[in-house]
Backbone bond lengths (Angstrom), bond angles and torsions (degrees), N, CA, C in turn:
res aa  C-N    CA-C-N  psi(-1)  N-CA   C-N-CA  omega(-1)  CA-C   N-CA-C  phi
1 M - - - 1.460 - - 1.533 109.92 -
2 E 1.323 115.52 138.34 1.458 120.98 -178.95 1.532 110.61 -69.12
3 P 1.334 118.44 137.07 1.467 120.10 177.25 1.532 110.83 -58.04
4 L 1.337 116.68 151.04 1.460 119.83 178.74 1.523 110.40 -68.43
5 I 1.329 116.23 -45.56 1.454 119.85 -179.52 1.533 109.43 -138.57
6 V 1.329 115.82 139.35 1.464 122.13 -179.79 1.526 108.27 -127.57
7 C 1.321 115.22 127.11 1.461 122.26 173.65 1.526 105.81 -104.63
8 N 1.330 116.62 106.85 1.459 122.22 -166.75 1.525 111.50 -107.90
9 H 1.360 115.84 93.53 1.470 122.54 175.91 1.534 111.79 50.69
10 V 1.334 114.85 55.90 1.466 121.60 -174.88 1.525 111.52 -88.48
11 N 1.331 115.53 136.85 1.466 123.12 173.63 1.521 108.64 -124.60
12 Y 1.345 115.42 145.78 1.461 119.29 178.27 1.525 109.65 -149.15
13 T 1.336 116.75 136.47 1.462 123.40 179.70 1.519 109.39 -130.55
14 Y 1.343 116.45 136.04 1.457 120.67 173.60 1.530 108.70 -85.88
15 H 1.332 116.01 133.19 1.460 121.87 179.81 1.521 109.08 -112.82
16 T 1.327 117.42 122.51 1.457 122.62 177.73 1.525 109.03 -131.50
17 L 1.336 115.20 175.22 1.468 119.98 177.55 1.525 111.20 -64.30
18 Q 1.342 115.39 -24.98 1.470 119.99 -179.60 1.523 112.80 -82.32
19 G 1.331 116.46 -13.26 1.457 119.26 179.66 1.512 112.34 138.52
20 E 1.315 115.62 -163.75 1.466 121.85 -177.85 1.526 109.91 -106.38
21 T 1.342 115.12 141.03 1.465 121.12 176.09 1.521 108.91 -126.01
22 P 1.344 118.34 100.84 1.465 119.55 176.48 1.527 110.05 -60.82
23 A 1.341 117.15 128.50 1.458 121.18 -176.87 1.530 112.32 -107.71
24 L 1.320 116.94 -43.54 1.463 121.57 -177.55 1.525 109.23 -130.77
25 C 1.326 115.99 138.26 1.462 120.86 -175.25 1.536 110.53 -131.34
26 D 1.320 116.76 110.93 1.475 122.91 174.21 1.529 111.91 53.73
27 I 1.324 116.17 50.40 1.470 120.99 177.91 1.519 108.78 -76.83
28 H 1.312 115.38 123.59 1.466 119.68 -176.96 1.527 109.71 -141.00
29 F 1.336 116.65 117.61 1.466 122.32 173.89 1.519 108.34 -166.87
30 Q 1.308 116.33 169.84 1.455 120.60 175.47 1.526 109.72 -140.15
31 V 1.318 115.43 157.85 1.463 121.56 -177.77 1.519 108.72 -127.02
32 E 1.332 115.22 127.04 1.463 120.37 -179.42 1.529 110.43 -83.86
33 E 1.313 116.22 156.63 1.457 120.93 178.81 1.533 110.22 -62.20
34 G 1.336 116.63 134.21 1.453 122.33 179.29 1.515 114.07 84.79
35 E 1.328 117.83 0.10 1.456 122.06 -177.15 1.529 110.67 -88.59
36 F 1.337 115.78 150.10 1.463 122.11 174.42 1.526 106.96 -115.45
37 V 1.325 116.51 114.00 1.465 122.26 -176.76 1.523 109.60 -112.72
38 S 1.325 117.00 128.53 1.464 122.08 174.24 1.521 109.40 -100.82
39 I 1.338 116.07 143.18 1.460 121.57 177.54 1.524 108.52 -121.62
40 V 1.338 116.30 123.93 1.464 121.55 178.01 1.525 108.77 -126.27
41 G 1.322 115.06 162.61 1.458 120.00 178.79 1.508 109.39 171.74
42 P 1.325 117.86 170.80 1.463 121.00 179.99 1.527 111.43 -58.36
43 S 1.312 116.25 153.99 1.462 121.01 178.32 1.522 109.88 -59.17
44 G 1.333 115.63 133.45 1.461 120.25 177.82 1.506 115.71 77.99
45 C 1.342 117.49 16.59 1.468 119.23 -176.08 1.529 113.08 -86.88
46 G 1.335 118.36 -3.50 1.465 119.04 176.75 1.520 114.54 108.16
47 K 1.336 117.77 18.18 1.471 119.98 -178.44 1.534 111.68 -63.61
48 S 1.327 116.12 -46.47 1.469 119.36 179.77 1.528 110.96 -68.24
49 T 1.337 117.43 -34.00 1.471 121.06 174.95 1.527 109.94 -59.41
50 L 1.328 115.93 -40.96 1.466 119.99 179.23 1.527 111.18 -61.89
51 L 1.346 117.41 -42.86 1.467 119.67 177.77 1.525 110.74 -62.63
52 S 1.332 117.43 -39.78 1.466 120.37 178.87 1.524 111.39 -63.17
53 L 1.316 117.16 -34.05 1.461 121.10 175.00 1.523 111.24 -70.13
54 L 1.330 116.70 -40.64 1.462 120.51 -176.87 1.528 112.25 -64.56
55 C 1.343 116.30 -30.57 1.469 118.03 -178.99 1.524 112.38 -98.80
56 G 1.326 117.42 2.78 1.454 119.98 174.74 1.514 115.62 88.11
57 L 1.345 118.51 6.21 1.461 120.05 176.30 1.522 110.73 -70.34
58 L 1.334 116.77 -30.51 1.457 123.12 172.66 1.527 108.51 -121.38
59 K 1.328 116.40 157.65 1.461 120.90 178.09 1.522 109.98 -114.35
60 P 1.330 117.62 136.88 1.472 119.94 178.32 1.523 111.14 -59.99
61 E 1.340 115.57 146.63 1.471 119.36 173.18 1.516 109.98 -76.03
62 S 1.323 115.61 -32.09 1.462 120.73 172.94 1.519 107.39 -152.00
63 G 1.310 116.23 163.01 1.456 119.95 -172.17 1.517 110.05 83.88
64 E 1.311 115.90 -178.28 1.469 120.04 -174.65 1.521 110.59 -147.28
65 I 1.320 115.30 145.81 1.463 121.87 172.83 1.518 107.86 -117.54
66 T 1.333 116.67 123.06 1.462 120.46 179.57 1.531 110.17 -115.85
67 F 1.313 114.66 145.69 1.467 123.15 178.39 1.522 107.20 -124.21
68 K 1.335 116.77 116.14 1.460 121.98 -174.78 1.535 110.92 54.57
69 G 1.334 115.17 38.92 1.453 120.37 174.38 1.510 115.36 85.70
70 E 1.345 118.30 -3.67 1.459 121.34 -179.32 1.524 109.81 -120.44
71 P 1.346 117.99 148.18 1.465 119.48 177.08 1.530 111.39 -56.33
72 V 1.333 116.85 140.77 1.455 120.67 176.71 1.526 108.65 -62.57
73 S 1.342 116.43 127.67 1.463 121.18 -176.26 1.522 108.86 -154.72
74 E 1.331 116.53 -177.80 1.463 121.24 176.57 1.527 110.85 -56.53
75 K 1.316 115.48 -31.22 1.465 120.98 -176.05 1.519 112.45 -62.79
76 N 1.342 117.83 -41.00 1.467 119.79 -175.25 1.528 113.43 -115.37
77 R 1.346 117.63 1.17 1.465 120.14 -177.87 1.537 111.68 -62.91
78 C 1.341 117.00 -29.86 1.466 120.15 -178.89 1.531 111.72 -67.33
79 R 1.333 117.35 -12.05 1.473 121.19 178.89 1.527 111.51 -88.32
80 I 1.334 116.23 2.31 1.464 121.52 -178.42 1.518 108.90 -116.27
81 G 1.341 117.48 120.38 1.453 122.25 178.21 1.516 110.46 -95.79
82 Y 1.333 116.24 144.80 1.471 121.33 -175.21 1.528 108.25 -127.78
83 M 1.329 116.88 120.05 1.458 122.35 176.70 1.512 108.83 -111.96
84 L 1.338 116.60 119.87 1.454 122.07 -173.38 1.526 112.32 -93.70
85 Q 1.332 115.72 177.84 1.468 121.26 177.42 1.512 111.22 -57.23
86 H 1.323 116.50 -43.75 1.461 121.73 -178.85 1.521 109.05 -102.26
87 D 1.327 115.67 145.00 1.465 119.48 -172.56 1.530 113.10 -73.64
88 H 1.342 118.11 -21.14 1.465 122.62 179.21 1.527 112.49 53.01
89 L 1.333 115.90 42.31 1.468 121.05 171.09 1.523 108.02 -83.16
90 F 1.321 116.26 137.69 1.460 120.99 -177.95 1.521 110.66 -89.28
91 E 1.331 115.60 126.75 1.462 121.16 -173.68 1.527 112.09 -65.65
92 W 1.332 117.49 -27.58 1.465 120.10 -177.72 1.533 112.73 -83.82
93 R 1.318 116.37 0.97 1.466 120.80 175.93 1.516 109.09 -115.77
94 S 1.315 117.05 144.15 1.468 120.61 175.65 1.521 109.59 -66.08
95 V 1.326 116.09 168.19 1.468 120.35 177.92 1.524 109.88 -57.27
96 R 1.322 116.95 -45.14 1.465 120.52 -178.94 1.522 111.17 -63.10
97 K 1.329 116.95 -43.39 1.461 119.40 -179.92 1.523 111.41 -68.90
98 N 1.324 117.31 -29.29 1.462 120.34 175.40 1.515 111.24 -65.23
99 I 1.333 117.39 -44.01 1.465 118.39 -177.22 1.524 111.96 -72.71
100 L 1.343 116.51 -17.83 1.468 120.30 178.77 1.525 112.49 -88.45
101 L 1.341 117.27 -3.81 1.459 120.42 -172.48 1.528 112.80 -59.55
102 G 1.334 116.78 -45.85 1.462 119.70 -179.87 1.525 112.20 -61.15
103 L 1.329 115.95 -39.90 1.467 120.05 178.07 1.524 110.59 -64.75
104 E 1.340 116.33 -38.21 1.468 119.81 177.50 1.525 110.46 -62.46
105 I 1.319 115.78 -47.34 1.467 120.37 -177.45 1.524 110.86 -61.18
106 Q 1.341 115.89 -40.11 1.470 119.97 -179.07 1.529 112.70 -87.75
107 K 1.355 115.74 5.98 1.471 121.75 178.40 1.538 111.35 55.27
108 K 1.336 114.19 47.10 1.462 120.09 -179.37 1.527 112.79 -117.11
109 L 1.336 116.68 14.86 1.458 119.22 177.62 1.526 109.79 -70.32
110 S 1.321 115.82 128.84 1.461 121.64 178.65 1.518 107.69 -154.90
111 E 1.289 116.30 171.93 1.463 120.00 177.54 1.532 110.49 -59.30
112 E 1.324 115.71 -37.77 1.460 120.61 -179.75 1.535 111.75 -66.40
113 T 1.339 116.98 -45.93 1.466 119.04 -178.42 1.522 111.54 -70.79
114 L 1.342 118.04 -31.50 1.461 120.97 175.86 1.528 110.86 -65.81
115 L 1.317 116.34 -39.52 1.468 120.25 176.48 1.529 110.96 -65.35
116 E 1.330 115.86 -39.56 1.460 119.54 178.12 1.531 110.83 -64.98
117 A 1.333 116.62 -39.68 1.468 120.66 178.58 1.526 110.34 -60.54
118 D 1.316 117.03 -45.57 1.469 120.43 179.40 1.528 111.05 -65.34
119 H 1.335 115.94 -36.72 1.468 119.90 177.91 1.523 110.77 -61.82
120 L 1.341 117.25 -45.28 1.460 120.33 -179.49 1.527 111.32 -68.31
121 L 1.321 117.50 -37.06 1.467 120.38 176.14 1.525 110.52 -60.26
122 K 1.329 116.66 -41.33 1.467 120.73 178.16 1.525 110.85 -69.32
123 L 1.325 115.85 -43.34 1.460 120.97 -176.31 1.522 111.41 -61.45
124 Y 1.325 116.62 -36.64 1.461 120.41 -175.68 1.520 113.97 -107.74
125 G 1.342 114.58 21.62 1.462 120.73 167.89 1.508 116.74 75.05
126 L 1.330 118.06 19.92 1.461 120.02 -177.66 1.532 113.30 -108.96
127 Y 1.320 117.57 -3.58 1.466 119.36 -175.52 1.528 112.99 -58.95
128 P 1.351 119.45 -40.37 1.474 118.63 178.56 1.533 113.12 -64.17
129 F 1.319 117.14 -14.43 1.465 121.41 -177.23 1.524 112.37 -108.56
130 K 1.333 117.36 11.54 1.465 120.69 -170.09 1.527 113.47 -62.41
131 E 1.331 117.93 -27.90 1.464 120.19 179.86 1.531 112.16 -98.35
132 K 1.325 117.56 2.77 1.462 121.45 177.69 1.526 110.19 -76.87
133 S 1.310 115.46 163.02 1.470 119.94 172.67 1.527 108.34 -87.89
134 P 1.336 118.50 155.54 1.468 120.71 -178.12 1.526 113.94 -54.62
135 S 1.333 117.70 -32.89 1.468 120.42 -178.07 1.522 112.27 -65.56
136 Q 1.323 117.02 -15.56 1.460 121.26 179.57 1.535 112.12 -89.57
137 L 1.325 116.88 0.03 1.463 121.43 179.73 1.525 109.98 -100.94
138 S 1.330 116.07 153.90 1.461 120.80 171.12 1.524 108.83 -73.25
139 G 1.345 116.13 166.95 1.455 119.86 178.85 1.519 112.47 -58.72
140 G 1.321 116.89 -40.35 1.454 120.58 179.55 1.512 112.69 -66.46
141 M 1.324 116.59 -38.86 1.465 120.72 178.70 1.525 110.65 -67.11
142 R 1.313 116.06 -36.85 1.466 119.31 177.80 1.524 111.02 -63.24
143 Q 1.337 117.08 -40.20 1.459 119.96 179.24 1.528 111.45 -68.21
144 R 1.336 117.04 -35.21 1.471 119.59 175.12 1.530 110.01 -63.89
145 A 1.338 116.25 -40.78 1.467 119.64 178.32 1.530 110.28 -62.49
146 A 1.334 116.86 -41.81 1.468 120.47 178.96 1.521 110.79 -63.43
147 L 1.331 116.65 -37.78 1.466 119.73 179.08 1.527 110.59 -68.22
148 I 1.334 117.54 -42.36 1.467 120.34 177.85 1.525 109.96 -59.67
149 R 1.331 116.84 -43.20 1.475 121.03 177.97 1.525 110.63 -55.77
150 T 1.331 116.24 -39.91 1.461 120.88 179.45 1.523 111.52 -72.86
151 L 1.339 117.42 -44.10 1.463 121.43 -177.40 1.523 112.53 -64.87
152 L 1.330 117.52 -29.74 1.466 120.53 -179.11 1.528 112.29 -63.93
153 L 1.320 116.41 -20.52 1.462 120.17 178.63 1.529 112.04 -86.99
154 H 1.353 116.00 -0.10 1.470 122.56 177.51 1.529 112.94 53.17
155 P 1.326 117.87 52.61 1.468 119.49 176.76 1.524 110.62 -69.98
156 D 1.311 116.37 150.08 1.462 120.94 174.55 1.525 110.97 -84.00
157 L 1.340 116.06 -22.18 1.457 121.81 -178.78 1.516 109.53 -135.98
158 L 1.347 116.36 134.55 1.459 122.09 175.79 1.525 108.96 -109.81
159 L 1.324 117.16 126.72 1.454 122.70 173.68 1.520 107.58 -105.84
160 L 1.326 116.96 124.78 1.465 122.56 -174.87 1.530 108.67 -118.71
161 D 1.331 116.33 109.69 1.461 121.18 -177.22 1.529 109.37 -100.42
162 E 1.328 116.49 89.40 1.460 123.67 -179.15 1.529 112.07 44.99
163 P 1.327 117.97 55.73 1.470 119.87 -172.91 1.528 114.52 -70.90
164 F 1.342 118.14 -11.66 1.462 120.06 -177.56 1.528 112.69 -109.03
165 S 1.334 117.21 3.09 1.460 119.84 -169.16 1.530 113.36 -68.28
166 A 1.331 117.97 -23.15 1.464 120.16 -178.29 1.534 112.18 -85.38
167 L 1.325 117.84 -1.19 1.462 121.69 -175.92 1.522 110.77 -94.54
168 D 1.336 116.30 152.79 1.462 119.37 173.34 1.525 109.05 -67.23
169 Y 1.337 117.03 163.31 1.462 121.17 -168.59 1.533 112.41 -59.61
170 Q 1.324 117.37 -46.18 1.466 119.80 -177.74 1.518 110.87 -63.84
171 T 1.340 116.26 -44.26 1.463 120.10 178.73 1.522 110.54 -65.20
172 R 1.322 115.88 -37.48 1.465 120.63 179.78 1.530 110.83 -60.72
173 L 1.326 117.04 -43.70 1.461 120.35 177.43 1.526 110.85 -60.47
174 Q 1.329 115.74 -46.33 1.459 120.36 -177.21 1.524 111.68 -65.39
175 V 1.344 115.34 -46.29 1.461 119.20 -176.76 1.527 111.06 -70.84
176 G 1.329 117.47 -37.56 1.455 119.90 176.05 1.522 111.53 -60.00
177 D 1.325 115.70 -42.71 1.465 120.67 177.21 1.524 110.33 -63.92
178 D 1.314 115.05 -44.56 1.458 122.44 -177.83 1.522 111.43 -61.70
179 I 1.327 115.99 -55.22 1.461 120.44 -175.49 1.531 111.33 -71.15
180 G 1.332 116.82 -36.58 1.459 119.62 175.66 1.516 111.85 -59.66
181 S 1.328 115.95 -43.15 1.472 120.28 178.91 1.520 111.10 -66.60
182 I 1.343 116.69 -39.80 1.469 120.68 178.56 1.523 110.61 -60.46
183 I 1.317 116.59 -45.67 1.466 120.83 -178.22 1.526 110.54 -63.76
184 R 1.333 116.90 -42.61 1.471 119.98 -179.74 1.525 111.12 -64.65
185 K 1.333 116.41 -44.15 1.469 119.85 -178.73 1.523 111.44 -65.79
186 S 1.334 116.35 -30.06 1.470 119.62 179.70 1.531 111.59 -79.32
187 G 1.340 116.52 -11.76 1.458 120.59 179.85 1.509 114.09 75.62
188 K 1.351 117.03 14.29 1.461 120.43 -178.22 1.530 111.65 -75.52
189 T 1.319 115.05 152.61 1.458 122.08 171.65 1.526 107.44 -88.40
190 A 1.329 117.81 136.45 1.464 120.00 -176.41 1.524 111.08 -139.62
191 I 1.334 114.74 145.26 1.464 122.48 172.41 1.521 107.36 -124.94
192 L 1.324 116.03 120.88 1.459 122.53 -176.91 1.521 110.87 -111.59
193 V 1.328 117.11 128.02 1.461 122.52 169.12 1.522 107.78 -99.01
194 T 1.330 117.23 129.46 1.458 120.70 -178.88 1.525 110.54 -152.47
195 H 1.350 115.63 152.23 1.462 121.09 171.08 1.519 110.89 -91.91
196 D 1.322 116.70 -12.92 1.460 122.76 -173.44 1.535 109.22 -89.75
197 L 1.329 116.87 108.22 1.466 120.58 -176.80 1.515 111.66 -64.34
198 S 1.332 117.58 -37.65 1.463 120.67 178.12 1.528 110.58 -61.81
199 E 1.311 115.86 -40.30 1.463 121.29 178.33 1.520 110.09 -64.29
200 A 1.328 116.32 -43.59 1.467 121.10 -179.58 1.524 110.99 -59.87
201 V 1.344 116.50 -43.61 1.466 120.63 -177.85 1.520 110.57 -72.17
202 S 1.329 117.53 -41.41 1.466 120.03 -175.20 1.531 112.05 -69.40
203 L 1.319 117.30 -24.70 1.465 120.47 -176.99 1.527 113.71 -102.79
204 G 1.327 117.56 -30.33 1.456 120.06 -168.00 1.521 115.91 -86.04
205 D 1.343 115.49 140.73 1.468 121.56 166.25 1.526 108.78 -78.77
206 R 1.342 114.97 -35.19 1.461 121.42 172.80 1.527 108.25 -135.84
207 I 1.326 115.46 154.47 1.458 120.87 -179.74 1.518 108.59 -128.61
208 L 1.340 115.77 122.13 1.458 121.74 175.50 1.519 108.07 -92.80
209 V 1.327 116.24 125.55 1.463 121.66 177.05 1.520 107.59 -104.88
210 L 1.340 116.10 120.80 1.462 121.32 -179.34 1.524 110.77 -98.06
211 T 1.317 115.98 151.67 1.465 122.43 176.81 1.529 109.43 -81.57
212 P 1.342 117.90 171.28 1.467 119.82 171.23 1.532 111.21 -60.91
213 L 1.333 115.75 167.01 1.462 123.12 -178.99 1.536 111.33 -57.65
214 P 1.342 118.39 136.82 1.454 128.00 -8.63 1.531 110.28 -73.65
215 A 1.309 116.20 131.26 1.456 120.81 -169.73 1.522 113.06 -72.49
216 S 1.304 114.06 136.89 1.463 121.48 166.97 1.524 106.43 -130.93
217 V 1.320 117.41 169.63 1.461 120.65 -179.31 1.524 108.77 -80.25
218 Q 1.321 116.05 111.86 1.465 120.98 179.66 1.520 111.01 -77.71
219 S 1.334 116.44 -42.13 1.465 119.97 178.98 1.520 109.30 -162.30
220 I 1.321 115.44 161.85 1.459 122.05 174.65 1.522 107.39 -129.56
221 M 1.324 116.36 119.43 1.461 121.78 -177.42 1.526 109.97 -108.55
222 T 1.319 116.46 134.22 1.464 121.75 175.12 1.518 109.39 -100.29
223 T 1.321 116.64 129.51 1.465 120.53 176.82 1.525 109.54 -93.26
224 D 1.306 115.45 155.63 1.466 120.30 -178.09 1.524 108.95 -138.50
225 F 1.327 115.45 84.31 1.458 122.14 176.76 1.523 109.49 -109.38
226 P 1.348 117.82 151.64 1.468 119.16 172.72 1.522 110.86 -55.46
227 K 1.322 117.46 135.50 1.463 122.34 -173.57 1.520 112.55 -60.28
228 E 1.332 116.78 -27.58 1.470 118.67 -175.51 1.527 113.21 -77.42
229 L 1.335 117.65 -10.50 1.465 120.00 -178.27 1.526 111.45 -75.94
230 S 1.325 115.89 134.44 1.466 120.52 173.35 1.523 108.42 -76.21
231 P 1.340 118.10 166.19 1.470 119.10 176.60 1.522 112.98 -54.21
232 F 1.330 116.99 -40.90 1.465 119.61 -179.76 1.528 110.58 -66.65
233 E 1.331 117.39 -39.99 1.464 120.91 -179.82 1.528 111.45 -67.90
234 R 1.330 117.28 -28.51 1.467 120.04 176.74 1.524 111.31 -59.78
235 R 1.327 116.61 -33.32 1.465 120.90 -177.62 1.529 111.71 -62.87
236 G 1.314 116.91 -23.62 1.462 120.31 179.29 1.519 113.66 -96.28
237 A 1.342 117.15 -0.58 1.466 120.83 -178.85 1.532 110.53 -75.05
238 D 1.322 116.14 151.17 1.474 121.15 -178.14 1.527 112.14 -58.32
239 A 1.334 116.70 -36.36 1.473 120.34 -174.88 1.530 112.66 -75.03
240 F 1.325 117.63 -17.68 1.460 121.09 -172.13 1.535 111.75 -58.28
241 K 1.321 116.39 -48.28 1.463 120.39 -176.36 1.529 111.46 -62.04
242 G 1.332 116.38 -38.63 1.461 120.16 179.91 1.525 111.82 -63.23
243 Y 1.349 117.35 -44.64 1.458 120.79 177.74 1.529 110.35 -62.39
244 F 1.338 115.74 -45.31 1.464 120.43 -179.21 1.533 110.56 -58.72
245 N 1.328 115.88 -48.48 1.465 119.89 -176.91 1.525 111.77 -64.79
246 Q 1.322 116.71 -36.57 1.464 119.70 179.74 1.528 111.03 -63.88
247 I 1.336 116.51 -44.11 1.468 120.10 179.15 1.519 110.24 -66.70
248 W 1.332 116.52 -42.01 1.464 120.52 179.39 1.526 110.99 -57.04
249 K 1.331 116.14 -44.67 1.465 120.07 -179.12 1.522 111.74 -65.04
250 E 1.325 116.89 -35.82 1.460 119.86 179.22 1.527 111.47 -68.58
251 L 1.346 116.04 -35.87 1.457 119.74 179.92 1.528 112.72 -82.26
252 N 1.337 116.26 -20.02 1.467 120.82 -177.57 1.550 109.19 -131.13
253 P 1.315 118.66 66.07 1.472 121.57 -172.69 1.526 113.80 -65.41
254 N 1.329 117.56 -19.51 1.480 119.56 -176.70 1.517 113.60 -97.60
255 E 1.336 116.28 5.40 1.469 118.82 -178.49 1.522 110.81 -104.92
């Protein structure tokens, strides 16, 4: 089966009046359908730049990124969902109207999609809050609402740019477990950028470790946990510590 997305020897440089800053160097990997890939690396190494390239917001200077065998473009960009650090829920819209925003923009509102929206609100525990404003939700509930908004557009690929980083630690654990389980049950393919190594291991089927700027792929680690374990349960598995320590050593070779 053809990989869902292929990053083929991609290079990218930022150009400013002050000069050039190489950001990504010969990035090469692929992601299979249904896979959850975590990306970690030193702060400022270009992880978010890589996500912007994968969804077509930026274009590689050299190399190519293909989605379902075709270059990423306006034609297939709508099949890629992007979840950012902040949920970007609008305070003047109810929770329900917030999750319908993408459907409105794409002119896909229908009786069928409205029923699906209500189904997802019920499934993920937000239906009693559907007429509330976002400020009345907890941080975790807001992130669930943002995920539902993305899932309603039926993307084939989800890009997650540190979506839990604004949450306190306890909420982050809960929401990471929650959203990770939702994505797996939906069968979606996902790529997560995170600074949290524990999060990367607990969620990822594979973990890409990037080098310092300009980033290249230092290593790719495959995790092997029982399929029935939730992300939170993975943290208690015997193999978890070994994966964590291996990534830590790669990112901190002098310690």
